PyMOL Python script that loads the backbone (N, CA, C, O; Angstrom):
from pymol import cmd

cmd.read_pdbstr("""\
ATOM      1  N   MET A   1       0.851  -1.185  -0.003  1.00  0.00           N
ATOM      2  CA  MET A   1      -0.016   0.001  -0.011  1.00  0.00           C
ATOM      3  C   MET A   1       0.896   1.247  -0.004  1.00  0.00           C
ATOM      4  O   MET A   1       1.698   1.462   0.904  1.00  0.00           O
ATOM      5  N   ASN A   2       0.730   2.028  -1.039  1.00  0.00           N
ATOM      6  CA  ASN A   2       1.544   3.252  -1.080  1.00  0.00           C
ATOM      7  C   ASN A   2       0.786   4.413  -0.483  1.00  0.00           C
ATOM      8  O   ASN A   2      -0.356   4.232  -0.063  1.00  0.00           O
ATOM      9  N   ILE A   3       1.377   5.621  -0.423  1.00  0.00           N
ATOM     10  CA  ILE A   3       0.796   6.716   0.318  1.00  0.00           C
ATOM     11  C   ILE A   3      -0.429   7.241  -0.299  1.00  0.00           C
ATOM     12  O   ILE A   3      -1.305   7.698   0.436  1.00  0.00           O
ATOM     13  N   ASP A   4      -0.582   7.222  -1.596  1.00  0.00           N
ATOM     14  CA  ASP A   4      -1.811   7.658  -2.216  1.00  0.00           C
ATOM     15  C   ASP A   4      -3.056   6.766  -1.968  1.00  0.00           C
ATOM     16  O   ASP A   4      -4.184   7.247  -1.864  1.00  0.00           O
ATOM     17  N   GLU A   5      -2.800   5.500  -1.882  1.00  0.00           N
ATOM     18  CA  GLU A   5      -3.827   4.571  -1.419  1.00  0.00           C
ATOM     19  C   GLU A   5      -4.264   4.730   0.006  1.00  0.00           C
ATOM     20  O   GLU A   5      -5.450   4.737   0.335  1.00  0.00           O
ATOM     21  N   PHE A   6      -3.262   4.858   0.839  1.00  0.00           N
ATOM     22  CA  PHE A   6      -3.475   5.095   2.251  1.00  0.00           C
ATOM     23  C   PHE A   6      -4.319   6.361   2.556  1.00  0.00           C
ATOM     24  O   PHE A   6      -5.203   6.410   3.411  1.00  0.00           O
ATOM     25  N   LEU A   7      -3.952   7.329   1.785  1.00  0.00           N
ATOM     26  CA  LEU A   7      -4.701   8.666   1.987  1.00  0.00           C
ATOM     27  C   LEU A   7      -6.113   8.565   1.367  1.00  0.00           C
ATOM     28  O   LEU A   7      -7.061   9.140   1.903  1.00  0.00           O
ATOM     29  N   THR A   8      -6.256   7.836   0.240  1.00  0.00           N
ATOM     30  CA  THR A   8      -7.564   7.784  -0.309  1.00  0.00           C
ATOM     31  C   THR A   8      -8.472   6.845   0.397  1.00  0.00           C
ATOM     32  O   THR A   8      -9.649   7.171   0.557  1.00  0.00           O
ATOM     33  N   TYR A   9      -8.005   5.656   0.853  1.00  0.00           N
ATOM     34  CA  TYR A   9      -8.882   4.592   1.371  1.00  0.00           C
ATOM     35  C   TYR A   9      -8.993   4.717   2.925  1.00  0.00           C
ATOM     36  O   TYR A   9      -9.939   4.178   3.500  1.00  0.00           O
ATOM     37  N   ILE A  10      -8.078   5.394   3.593  1.00  0.00           N
ATOM     38  CA  ILE A  10      -8.177   5.387   5.059  1.00  0.00           C
ATOM     39  C   ILE A  10      -8.344   6.848   5.662  1.00  0.00           C
ATOM     40  O   ILE A  10      -9.242   7.099   6.466  1.00  0.00           O
ATOM     41  N   ILE A  11      -7.462   7.762   5.243  1.00  0.00           N
ATOM     42  CA  ILE A  11      -7.478   9.114   5.762  1.00  0.00           C
ATOM     43  C   ILE A  11      -8.739   9.859   5.358  1.00  0.00           C
ATOM     44  O   ILE A  11      -9.405  10.458   6.203  1.00  0.00           O
ATOM     45  N   LEU A  12      -9.079   9.827   4.046  1.00  0.00           N
ATOM     46  CA  LEU A  12     -10.271  10.632   3.604  1.00  0.00           C
ATOM     47  C   LEU A  12     -11.592  10.143   4.098  1.00  0.00           C
ATOM     48  O   LEU A  12     -12.454  10.985   4.345  1.00  0.00           O
ATOM     49  N   PRO A  13     -11.856   8.826   4.275  1.00  0.00           N
ATOM     50  CA  PRO A  13     -13.041   8.431   4.965  1.00  0.00           C
ATOM     51  C   PRO A  13     -13.091   8.826   6.418  1.00  0.00           C
ATOM     52  O   PRO A  13     -14.156   9.167   6.932  1.00  0.00           O
ATOM     53  N   LEU A  14     -11.890   8.784   7.128  1.00  0.00           N
ATOM     54  CA  LEU A  14     -11.902   9.275   8.534  1.00  0.00           C
ATOM     55  C   LEU A  14     -12.157  10.691   8.637  1.00  0.00           C
ATOM     56  O   LEU A  14     -12.841  11.109   9.572  1.00  0.00           O
ATOM     57  N   LEU A  15     -11.674  11.476   7.768  1.00  0.00           N
ATOM     58  CA  LEU A  15     -11.945  12.927   7.766  1.00  0.00           C
ATOM     59  C   LEU A  15     -13.468  13.235   7.368  1.00  0.00           C
ATOM     60  O   LEU A  15     -14.125  14.117   7.921  1.00  0.00           O
ATOM     61  N   SER A  16     -13.899  12.498   6.460  1.00  0.00           N
ATOM     62  CA  SER A  16     -15.340  12.650   6.181  1.00  0.00           C
ATOM     63  C   SER A  16     -16.232  12.339   7.329  1.00  0.00           C
ATOM     64  O   SER A  16     -17.176  13.075   7.615  1.00  0.00           O
ATOM     65  N   THR A  17     -15.924  11.182   8.037  1.00  0.00           N
ATOM     66  CA  THR A  17     -16.770  10.776   9.102  1.00  0.00           C
ATOM     67  C   THR A  17     -16.672  11.742  10.246  1.00  0.00           C
ATOM     68  O   THR A  17     -17.675  12.010  10.907  1.00  0.00           O
ATOM     69  N   SER A  18     -15.453  12.299  10.515  1.00  0.00           N
ATOM     70  CA  SER A  18     -15.278  13.250  11.535  1.00  0.00           C
ATOM     71  C   SER A  18     -15.955  14.585  11.140  1.00  0.00           C
ATOM     72  O   SER A  18     -16.495  15.243  12.030  1.00  0.00           O
ATOM     73  N   SER A  19     -15.960  14.992   9.958  1.00  0.00           N
ATOM     74  CA  SER A  19     -16.665  16.178   9.586  1.00  0.00           C
ATOM     75  C   SER A  19     -18.214  15.996   9.748  1.00  0.00           C
ATOM     76  O   SER A  19     -18.882  16.953  10.140  1.00  0.00           O
ATOM     77  N   LEU A  20     -18.779  14.842   9.468  1.00  0.00           N
ATOM     78  CA  LEU A  20     -20.124  14.585   9.703  1.00  0.00           C
ATOM     79  C   LEU A  20     -20.476  14.703  11.194  1.00  0.00           C
ATOM     80  O   LEU A  20     -21.477  15.312  11.570  1.00  0.00           O
ATOM     81  N   LEU A  21     -19.615  14.097  12.028  1.00  0.00           N
ATOM     82  CA  LEU A  21     -19.870  14.140  13.531  1.00  0.00           C
ATOM     83  C   LEU A  21     -19.757  15.597  14.005  1.00  0.00           C
ATOM     84  O   LEU A  21     -20.571  16.027  14.823  1.00  0.00           O
ATOM     85  N   VAL A  22     -18.807  16.342  13.534  1.00  0.00           N
ATOM     86  CA  VAL A  22     -18.619  17.748  13.983  1.00  0.00           C
ATOM     87  C   VAL A  22     -19.764  18.586  13.497  1.00  0.00           C
ATOM     88  O   VAL A  22     -20.167  19.515  14.197  1.00  0.00           O
ATOM     89  N   PHE A  23     -20.326  18.305  12.308  1.00  0.00           N
ATOM     90  CA  PHE A  23     -21.432  19.027  11.723  1.00  0.00           C
ATOM     91  C   PHE A  23     -22.714  18.805  12.633  1.00  0.00           C
ATOM     92  O   PHE A  23     -23.484  19.733  12.879  1.00  0.00           O
ATOM     93  N   ILE A  24     -22.879  17.623  13.077  1.00  0.00           N
ATOM     94  CA  ILE A  24     -23.957  17.250  14.011  1.00  0.00           C
ATOM     95  C   ILE A  24     -23.831  18.025  15.327  1.00  0.00           C
ATOM     96  O   ILE A  24     -24.786  18.544  15.906  1.00  0.00           O
ATOM     97  N   ARG A  25     -22.570  18.050  15.737  1.00  0.00           N
ATOM     98  CA  ARG A  25     -22.329  18.912  16.984  1.00  0.00           C
ATOM     99  C   ARG A  25     -22.632  20.342  16.737  1.00  0.00           C
ATOM    100  O   ARG A  25     -23.189  21.020  17.601  1.00  0.00           O
ATOM    101  N   PHE A  26     -22.289  20.813  15.607  1.00  0.00           N
ATOM    102  CA  PHE A  26     -22.553  22.168  15.172  1.00  0.00           C
ATOM    103  C   PHE A  26     -24.065  22.476  15.315  1.00  0.00           C
ATOM    104  O   PHE A  26     -24.455  23.502  15.871  1.00  0.00           O
ATOM    105  N   LEU A  27     -24.899  21.550  14.793  1.00  0.00           N
ATOM    106  CA  LEU A  27     -26.357  21.784  14.799  1.00  0.00           C
ATOM    107  C   LEU A  27     -26.938  21.624  16.134  1.00  0.00           C
ATOM    108  O   LEU A  27     -27.908  22.298  16.480  1.00  0.00           O
ATOM    109  N   MET A  28     -26.367  20.732  16.919  1.00  0.00           N
ATOM    110  CA  MET A  28     -26.999  20.502  18.289  1.00  0.00           C
ATOM    111  C   MET A  28     -26.409  21.321  19.405  1.00  0.00           C
ATOM    112  O   MET A  28     -26.841  21.201  20.551  1.00  0.00           O
ATOM    113  N   GLY A  29     -25.386  22.192  19.088  1.00  0.00           N
ATOM    114  CA  GLY A  29     -24.676  22.887  20.132  1.00  0.00           C
ATOM    115  C   GLY A  29     -25.599  23.694  21.039  1.00  0.00           C
ATOM    116  O   GLY A  29     -26.332  24.549  20.542  1.00  0.00           O
ATOM    117  N   PRO A  30     -25.593  23.466  22.293  1.00  0.00           N
ATOM    118  CA  PRO A  30     -26.563  24.214  23.147  1.00  0.00           C
ATOM    119  C   PRO A  30     -26.287  25.680  23.311  1.00  0.00           C
ATOM    120  O   PRO A  30     -27.210  26.440  23.604  1.00  0.00           O
ATOM    121  N   GLN A  31     -24.958  26.150  23.122  1.00  0.00           N
ATOM    122  CA  GLN A  31     -24.640  27.504  23.331  1.00  0.00           C
ATOM    123  C   GLN A  31     -23.791  28.013  22.129  1.00  0.00           C
ATOM    124  O   GLN A  31     -23.246  27.209  21.372  1.00  0.00           O
ATOM    125  N   LEU A  32     -23.696  29.241  21.979  1.00  0.00           N
ATOM    126  CA  LEU A  32     -23.044  29.905  20.887  1.00  0.00           C
ATOM    127  C   LEU A  32     -21.530  29.533  20.874  1.00  0.00           C
ATOM    128  O   LEU A  32     -21.039  29.232  19.787  1.00  0.00           O
ATOM    129  N   PRO A  33     -20.777  29.527  21.950  1.00  0.00           N
ATOM    130  CA  PRO A  33     -19.366  29.023  21.900  1.00  0.00           C
ATOM    131  C   PRO A  33     -19.190  27.688  21.402  1.00  0.00           C
ATOM    132  O   PRO A  33     -18.242  27.444  20.656  1.00  0.00           O
ATOM    133  N   ASP A  34     -20.098  26.703  21.776  1.00  0.00           N
ATOM    134  CA  ASP A  34     -20.041  25.398  21.300  1.00  0.00           C
ATOM    135  C   ASP A  34     -20.047  25.307  19.785  1.00  0.00           C
ATOM    136  O   ASP A  34     -19.286  24.582  19.144  1.00  0.00           O
ATOM    137  N   ARG A  35     -20.998  26.129  19.254  1.00  0.00           N
ATOM    138  CA  ARG A  35     -21.120  26.091  17.766  1.00  0.00           C
ATOM    139  C   ARG A  35     -19.953  26.738  17.125  1.00  0.00           C
ATOM    140  O   ARG A  35     -19.536  26.283  16.060  1.00  0.00           O
ATOM    141  N   VAL A  36     -19.388  27.764  17.686  1.00  0.00           N
ATOM    142  CA  VAL A  36     -18.229  28.390  17.042  1.00  0.00           C
ATOM    143  C   VAL A  36     -16.986  27.493  17.056  1.00  0.00           C
ATOM    144  O   VAL A  36     -16.208  27.492  16.102  1.00  0.00           O
ATOM    145  N   VAL A  37     -16.800  26.715  18.164  1.00  0.00           N
ATOM    146  CA  VAL A  37     -15.723  25.806  18.241  1.00  0.00           C
ATOM    147  C   VAL A  37     -15.958  24.688  17.199  1.00  0.00           C
ATOM    148  O   VAL A  37     -15.014  24.273  16.527  1.00  0.00           O
ATOM    149  N   ALA A  38     -17.248  24.181  17.055  1.00  0.00           N
ATOM    150  CA  ALA A  38     -17.520  23.211  15.971  1.00  0.00           C
ATOM    151  C   ALA A  38     -17.276  23.738  14.599  1.00  0.00           C
ATOM    152  O   ALA A  38     -16.774  23.015  13.739  1.00  0.00           O
ATOM    153  N   LEU A  39     -17.602  24.926  14.375  1.00  0.00           N
ATOM    154  CA  LEU A  39     -17.345  25.583  13.085  1.00  0.00           C
ATOM    155  C   LEU A  39     -15.881  25.743  12.813  1.00  0.00           C
ATOM    156  O   LEU A  39     -15.432  25.516  11.690  1.00  0.00           O
ATOM    157  N   ASP A  40     -15.126  26.125  13.807  1.00  0.00           N
ATOM    158  CA  ASP A  40     -13.639  26.176  13.646  1.00  0.00           C
ATOM    159  C   ASP A  40     -13.059  24.805  13.337  1.00  0.00           C
ATOM    160  O   ASP A  40     -12.157  24.710  12.505  1.00  0.00           O
ATOM    161  N   LEU A  41     -13.549  23.714  13.987  1.00  0.00           N
ATOM    162  CA  LEU A  41     -13.096  22.390  13.758  1.00  0.00           C
ATOM    163  C   LEU A  41     -13.563  21.948  12.320  1.00  0.00           C
ATOM    164  O   LEU A  41     -12.839  21.194  11.669  1.00  0.00           O
ATOM    165  N   LEU A  42     -14.662  22.364  11.854  1.00  0.00           N
ATOM    166  CA  LEU A  42     -15.128  22.015  10.577  1.00  0.00           C
ATOM    167  C   LEU A  42     -14.167  22.596   9.448  1.00  0.00           C
ATOM    168  O   LEU A  42     -13.869  21.972   8.430  1.00  0.00           O
ATOM    169  N   ILE A  43     -13.732  23.854   9.760  1.00  0.00           N
ATOM    170  CA  ILE A  43     -12.840  24.512   8.818  1.00  0.00           C
ATOM    171  C   ILE A  43     -11.456  23.825   8.848  1.00  0.00           C
ATOM    172  O   ILE A  43     -10.786  23.727   7.820  1.00  0.00           O
ATOM    173  N   THR A  44     -11.029  23.343  10.067  1.00  0.00           N
ATOM    174  CA  THR A  44      -9.791  22.718  10.163  1.00  0.00           C
ATOM    175  C   THR A  44      -9.754  21.372   9.408  1.00  0.00           C
ATOM    176  O   THR A  44      -8.769  21.009   8.765  1.00  0.00           O
ATOM    177  N   ILE A  45     -10.911  20.645   9.530  1.00  0.00           N
ATOM    178  CA  ILE A  45     -11.029  19.358   8.814  1.00  0.00           C
ATOM    179  C   ILE A  45     -10.997  19.662   7.341  1.00  0.00           C
ATOM    180  O   ILE A  45     -10.345  18.966   6.564  1.00  0.00           O
ATOM    181  N   GLY A  46     -11.717  20.724   6.949  1.00  0.00           N
ATOM    182  CA  GLY A  46     -11.750  21.080   5.482  1.00  0.00           C
ATOM    183  C   GLY A  46     -10.291  21.450   4.984  1.00  0.00           C
ATOM    184  O   GLY A  46      -9.924  21.170   3.842  1.00  0.00           O
ATOM    185  N   ILE A  47      -9.518  22.064   5.860  1.00  0.00           N
ATOM    186  CA  ILE A  47      -8.129  22.387   5.489  1.00  0.00           C
ATOM    187  C   ILE A  47      -7.310  21.094   5.283  1.00  0.00           C
ATOM    188  O   ILE A  47      -6.518  20.968   4.349  1.00  0.00           O
ATOM    189  N   SER A  48      -7.547  20.135   6.213  1.00  0.00           N
ATOM    190  CA  SER A  48      -6.769  18.853   6.115  1.00  0.00           C
ATOM    191  C   SER A  48      -7.239  18.080   4.883  1.00  0.00           C
ATOM    192  O   SER A  48      -6.431  17.409   4.240  1.00  0.00           O
ATOM    193  N   ILE A  49      -8.594  18.162   4.520  1.00  0.00           N
ATOM    194  CA  ILE A  49      -9.032  17.445   3.322  1.00  0.00           C
ATOM    195  C   ILE A  49      -8.354  18.073   2.057  1.00  0.00           C
ATOM    196  O   ILE A  49      -7.932  17.377   1.133  1.00  0.00           O
ATOM    197  N   ILE A  50      -8.280  19.435   2.085  1.00  0.00           N
ATOM    198  CA  ILE A  50      -7.636  20.068   0.964  1.00  0.00           C
ATOM    199  C   ILE A  50      -6.195  19.678   0.832  1.00  0.00           C
ATOM    200  O   ILE A  50      -5.701  19.477  -0.277  1.00  0.00           O
ATOM    201  N   ALA A  51      -5.470  19.561   2.015  1.00  0.00           N
ATOM    202  CA  ALA A  51      -4.091  19.114   1.998  1.00  0.00           C
ATOM    203  C   ALA A  51      -3.908  17.644   1.461  1.00  0.00           C
ATOM    204  O   ALA A  51      -3.001  17.337   0.687  1.00  0.00           O
ATOM    205  N   VAL A  52      -4.860  16.755   1.949  1.00  0.00           N
ATOM    206  CA  VAL A  52      -4.760  15.484   1.439  1.00  0.00           C
ATOM    207  C   VAL A  52      -5.030  15.346  -0.050  1.00  0.00           C
ATOM    208  O   VAL A  52      -4.363  14.551  -0.713  1.00  0.00           O
ATOM    209  N   VAL A  53      -5.988  16.092  -0.604  1.00  0.00           N
ATOM    210  CA  VAL A  53      -6.251  16.106  -2.026  1.00  0.00           C
ATOM    211  C   VAL A  53      -5.075  16.628  -2.751  1.00  0.00           C
ATOM    212  O   VAL A  53      -4.686  16.087  -3.786  1.00  0.00           O
ATOM    213  N   SER A  54      -4.469  17.711  -2.215  1.00  0.00           N
ATOM    214  CA  SER A  54      -3.197  18.223  -2.791  1.00  0.00           C
ATOM    215  C   SER A  54      -2.101  17.162  -2.950  1.00  0.00           C
ATOM    216  O   SER A  54      -1.430  17.082  -3.979  1.00  0.00           O
ATOM    217  N   ILE A  55      -1.946  16.369  -1.919  1.00  0.00           N
ATOM    218  CA  ILE A  55      -0.976  15.314  -1.949  1.00  0.00           C
ATOM    219  C   ILE A  55      -1.312  14.242  -2.930  1.00  0.00           C
ATOM    220  O   ILE A  55      -0.434  13.740  -3.632  1.00  0.00           O
ATOM    221  N   ILE A  56      -2.616  13.865  -2.998  1.00  0.00           N
ATOM    222  CA  ILE A  56      -2.958  12.776  -3.914  1.00  0.00           C
ATOM    223  C   ILE A  56      -2.874  13.250  -5.336  1.00  0.00           C
ATOM    224  O   ILE A  56      -2.368  12.494  -6.166  1.00  0.00           O
ATOM    225  N   SER A  57      -3.321  14.424  -5.694  1.00  0.00           N
ATOM    226  CA  SER A  57      -3.288  14.939  -6.986  1.00  0.00           C
ATOM    227  C   SER A  57      -1.943  15.513  -7.405  1.00  0.00           C
ATOM    228  O   SER A  57      -1.767  15.840  -8.578  1.00  0.00           O
ATOM    229  N   HIS A  58      -1.034  15.641  -6.535  1.00  0.00           N
ATOM    230  CA  HIS A  58       0.290  16.167  -6.780  1.00  0.00           C
ATOM    231  C   HIS A  58       0.259  17.609  -7.309  1.00  0.00           C
ATOM    232  O   HIS A  58       1.002  17.987  -8.214  1.00  0.00           O
ATOM    233  N   ARG A  59      -0.645  18.396  -6.693  1.00  0.00           N
ATOM    234  CA  ARG A  59      -0.796  19.772  -6.946  1.00  0.00           C
ATOM    235  C   ARG A  59      -0.453  20.685  -5.767  1.00  0.00           C
ATOM    236  O   ARG A  59      -1.336  20.902  -4.937  1.00  0.00           O
ATOM    237  N   PRO A  60       0.703  21.214  -5.632  1.00  0.00           N
ATOM    238  CA  PRO A  60       0.985  21.915  -4.402  1.00  0.00           C
ATOM    239  C   PRO A  60       0.256  23.342  -4.401  1.00  0.00           C
ATOM    240  O   PRO A  60       0.263  24.012  -3.368  1.00  0.00           O
ATOM    241  N   SER A  61      -0.322  23.764  -5.468  1.00  0.00           N
ATOM    242  CA  SER A  61      -1.122  24.976  -5.490  1.00  0.00           C
ATOM    243  C   SER A  61      -2.295  24.961  -4.510  1.00  0.00           C
ATOM    244  O   SER A  61      -2.690  25.985  -3.954  1.00  0.00           O
ATOM    245  N   PHE A  62      -2.840  23.738  -4.322  1.00  0.00           N
ATOM    246  CA  PHE A  62      -3.906  23.603  -3.394  1.00  0.00           C
ATOM    247  C   PHE A  62      -3.535  23.956  -1.930  1.00  0.00           C
ATOM    248  O   PHE A  62      -4.401  24.264  -1.111  1.00  0.00           O
ATOM    249  N   LEU A  63      -2.300  23.905  -1.653  1.00  0.00           N
ATOM    250  CA  LEU A  63      -1.816  24.236  -0.255  1.00  0.00           C
ATOM    251  C   LEU A  63      -1.963  25.668  -0.060  1.00  0.00           C
ATOM    252  O   LEU A  63      -2.106  26.082   1.091  1.00  0.00           O
ATOM    253  N   ASP A  64      -1.946  26.480  -1.042  1.00  0.00           N
ATOM    254  CA  ASP A  64      -2.113  27.936  -0.916  1.00  0.00           C
ATOM    255  C   ASP A  64      -3.481  28.294  -0.455  1.00  0.00           C
ATOM    256  O   ASP A  64      -3.691  29.181   0.373  1.00  0.00           O
ATOM    257  N   ILE A  65      -4.432  27.551  -1.039  1.00  0.00           N
ATOM    258  CA  ILE A  65      -5.847  27.605  -0.653  1.00  0.00           C
ATOM    259  C   ILE A  65      -6.096  27.249   0.731  1.00  0.00           C
ATOM    260  O   ILE A  65      -6.850  27.896   1.458  1.00  0.00           O
ATOM    261  N   ALA A  66      -5.429  26.168   1.106  1.00  0.00           N
ATOM    262  CA  ALA A  66      -5.553  25.665   2.546  1.00  0.00           C
ATOM    263  C   ALA A  66      -4.984  26.720   3.506  1.00  0.00           C
ATOM    264  O   ALA A  66      -5.526  26.960   4.585  1.00  0.00           O
ATOM    265  N   MET A  67      -3.946  27.301   3.107  1.00  0.00           N
ATOM    266  CA  MET A  67      -3.364  28.310   3.992  1.00  0.00           C
ATOM    267  C   MET A  67      -4.170  29.564   4.095  1.00  0.00           C
ATOM    268  O   MET A  67      -4.199  30.149   5.178  1.00  0.00           O
ATOM    269  N   ILE A  68      -4.825  30.026   3.071  1.00  0.00           N
ATOM    270  CA  ILE A  68      -5.800  31.132   3.104  1.00  0.00           C
ATOM    271  C   ILE A  68      -6.959  30.740   4.010  1.00  0.00           C
ATOM    272  O   ILE A  68      -7.376  31.538   4.850  1.00  0.00           O
ATOM    273  N   PHE A  69      -7.492  29.517   3.858  1.00  0.00           N
ATOM    274  CA  PHE A  69      -8.617  29.105   4.791  1.00  0.00           C
ATOM    275  C   PHE A  69      -8.156  29.115   6.189  1.00  0.00           C
ATOM    276  O   PHE A  69      -8.928  29.542   7.048  1.00  0.00           O
ATOM    277  N   ALA A  70      -6.908  28.665   6.536  1.00  0.00           N
ATOM    278  CA  ALA A  70      -6.385  28.679   7.856  1.00  0.00           C
ATOM    279  C   ALA A  70      -6.302  30.073   8.443  1.00  0.00           C
ATOM    280  O   ALA A  70      -6.631  30.272   9.612  1.00  0.00           O
ATOM    281  N   LEU A  71      -5.872  31.034   7.656  1.00  0.00           N
ATOM    282  CA  LEU A  71      -5.796  32.375   8.090  1.00  0.00           C
ATOM    283  C   LEU A  71      -7.211  32.982   8.357  1.00  0.00           C
ATOM    284  O   LEU A  71      -7.379  33.726   9.324  1.00  0.00           O
ATOM    285  N   ILE A  72      -8.211  32.672   7.515  1.00  0.00           N
ATOM    286  CA  ILE A  72      -9.517  33.087   7.734  1.00  0.00           C
ATOM    287  C   ILE A  72     -10.055  32.460   8.980  1.00  0.00           C
ATOM    288  O   ILE A  72     -10.727  33.175   9.724  1.00  0.00           O
ATOM    289  N   ALA A  73      -9.841  31.212   9.298  1.00  0.00           N
ATOM    290  CA  ALA A  73     -10.309  30.525  10.437  1.00  0.00           C
ATOM    291  C   ALA A  73      -9.693  31.168  11.679  1.00  0.00           C
ATOM    292  O   ALA A  73     -10.394  31.380  12.669  1.00  0.00           O
ATOM    293  N   PHE A  74      -8.457  31.466  11.648  1.00  0.00           N
ATOM    294  CA  PHE A  74      -7.777  32.025  12.814  1.00  0.00           C
ATOM    295  C   PHE A  74      -8.345  33.518  13.082  1.00  0.00           C
ATOM    296  O   PHE A  74      -8.585  33.933  14.216  1.00  0.00           O
ATOM    297  N   LEU A  75      -8.508  34.181  12.044  1.00  0.00           N
ATOM    298  CA  LEU A  75      -9.009  35.557  12.284  1.00  0.00           C
ATOM    299  C   LEU A  75     -10.588  35.600  12.722  1.00  0.00           C
ATOM    300  O   LEU A  75     -11.044  36.488  13.444  1.00  0.00           O
ATOM    301  N   SER A  76     -11.284  34.624  12.238  1.00  0.00           N
ATOM    302  CA  SER A  76     -12.701  34.556  12.732  1.00  0.00           C
ATOM    303  C   SER A  76     -12.721  34.114  14.144  1.00  0.00           C
ATOM    304  O   SER A  76     -13.575  34.600  14.886  1.00  0.00           O
ATOM    305  N   THR A  77     -11.859  33.229  14.609  1.00  0.00           N
ATOM    306  CA  THR A  77     -11.791  32.797  16.029  1.00  0.00           C
ATOM    307  C   THR A  77     -11.402  33.914  16.932  1.00  0.00           C
ATOM    308  O   THR A  77     -11.942  34.056  18.029  1.00  0.00           O
ATOM    309  N   VAL A  78     -10.453  34.725  16.478  1.00  0.00           N
ATOM    310  CA  VAL A  78     -10.021  35.870  17.296  1.00  0.00           C
ATOM    311  C   VAL A  78     -11.119  36.904  17.337  1.00  0.00           C
ATOM    312  O   VAL A  78     -11.338  37.522  18.379  1.00  0.00           O
ATOM    313  N   ALA A  79     -11.814  37.112  16.243  1.00  0.00           N
ATOM    314  CA  ALA A  79     -12.896  38.060  16.210  1.00  0.00           C
ATOM    315  C   ALA A  79     -14.066  37.655  17.149  1.00  0.00           C
ATOM    316  O   ALA A  79     -14.651  38.490  17.839  1.00  0.00           O
ATOM    317  N   PHE A  80     -14.367  36.382  17.144  1.00  0.00           N
ATOM    318  CA  PHE A  80     -15.386  35.887  18.048  1.00  0.00           C
ATOM    319  C   PHE A  80     -15.009  35.899  19.445  1.00  0.00           C
ATOM    320  O   PHE A  80     -15.897  36.139  20.264  1.00  0.00           O
ATOM    321  N   SER A  81     -13.822  35.676  19.845  1.00  0.00           N
ATOM    322  CA  SER A  81     -13.376  35.765  21.218  1.00  0.00           C
ATOM    323  C   SER A  81     -13.442  37.201  21.658  1.00  0.00           C
ATOM    324  O   SER A  81     -13.821  37.466  22.798  1.00  0.00           O
ATOM    325  N   PHE A  82     -13.075  38.183  20.769  1.00  0.00           N
ATOM    326  CA  PHE A  82     -13.175  39.576  21.059  1.00  0.00           C
ATOM    327  C   PHE A  82     -14.641  39.922  21.266  1.00  0.00           C
ATOM    328  O   PHE A  82     -14.937  40.659  22.206  1.00  0.00           O
ATOM    329  N   TYR A  83     -15.545  39.461  20.487  1.00  0.00           N
ATOM    330  CA  TYR A  83     -16.955  39.706  20.573  1.00  0.00           C
ATOM    331  C   TYR A  83     -17.491  39.118  21.951  1.00  0.00           C
ATOM    332  O   TYR A  83     -18.295  39.776  22.611  1.00  0.00           O
ATOM    333  N   LEU A  84     -17.076  37.972  22.350  1.00  0.00           N
ATOM    334  CA  LEU A  84     -17.494  37.405  23.568  1.00  0.00           C
ATOM    335  C   LEU A  84     -17.009  38.225  24.869  1.00  0.00           C
ATOM    336  O   LEU A  84     -17.717  38.392  25.862  1.00  0.00           O
ATOM    337  N   GLU A  85     -15.730  38.698  24.719  1.00  0.00           N
ATOM    338  CA  GLU A  85     -15.205  39.486  25.766  1.00  0.00           C
ATOM    339  C   GLU A  85     -15.961  40.811  25.919  1.00  0.00           C
ATOM    340  O   GLU A  85     -16.206  41.250  27.043  1.00  0.00           O
ATOM    341  N   LYS A  86     -16.331  41.448  24.815  1.00  0.00           N
ATOM    342  CA  LYS A  86     -17.166  42.683  24.898  1.00  0.00           C
ATOM    343  C   LYS A  86     -18.513  42.378  25.398  1.00  0.00           C
ATOM    344  O   LYS A  86     -19.025  43.182  26.176  1.00  0.00           O
ATOM    345  N   ARG A  87     -19.147  41.332  25.055  1.00  0.00           N
ATOM    346  CA  ARG A  87     -20.463  40.992  25.497  1.00  0.00           C
ATOM    347  C   ARG A  87     -20.479  40.674  26.997  1.00  0.00           C
ATOM    348  O   ARG A  87     -21.446  40.938  27.711  1.00  0.00           O
ATOM    349  N   LYS A  88     -19.374  40.100  27.426  1.00  0.00           N
ATOM    350  CA  LYS A  88     -19.293  39.733  28.820  1.00  0.00           C
ATOM    351  C   LYS A  88     -19.177  41.057  29.727  1.00  0.00           C
ATOM    352  O   LYS A  88     -19.753  41.184  30.807  1.00  0.00           O
ATOM    353  N   LYS A  89     -18.399  41.965  29.167  1.00  0.00           N
ATOM    354  CA  LYS A  89     -18.224  43.276  29.938  1.00  0.00           C
ATOM    355  C   LYS A  89     -19.535  44.019  29.955  1.00  0.00           C
ATOM    356  O   LYS A  89     -19.772  44.705  30.949  1.00  0.00           O
ATOM    357  N   ASN A  90     -20.392  43.967  29.001  1.00  0.00           N
ATOM    358  CA  ASN A  90     -21.611  44.745  28.936  1.00  0.00           C
ATOM    359  C   ASN A  90     -22.666  44.160  29.765  1.00  0.00           C
ATOM    360  O   ASN A  90     -23.630  44.867  30.059  1.00  0.00           O
ATOM    361  N   GLU A  91     -22.594  42.920  30.186  1.00  0.00           N
ATOM    362  CA  GLU A  91     -23.612  42.337  30.939  1.00  0.00           C
ATOM    363  C   GLU A  91     -23.469  42.576  32.469  1.00  0.00           C
ATOM    364  O   GLU A  91     -24.304  42.113  33.246  1.00  0.00           O
TER     365      GLU A  91
END
""", "prot")
cmd.dss("prot")
cmd.show_as("cartoon", "prot")
cmd.util.cbc("prot")
cmd.orient("prot")
């Protein structure tokens, strides 16, 4: 079994299953921070799927897209924590 088969037959199904479970957590999240953490994890799983597809297809340009998604995910997490901190002070 070479690396392409391993990524295709083992890693991608694991990532797909985990994204399905995290999406269920996103829908059932009782509070807003739970949903934001689930959304951040969904973006992280998406980034790893893009990286795996980049390795399988031998296209390193996909990694640039993954890096942009990672930057957006980081900035959204920082913005949400700033929002929660401001909301906490106003209450």
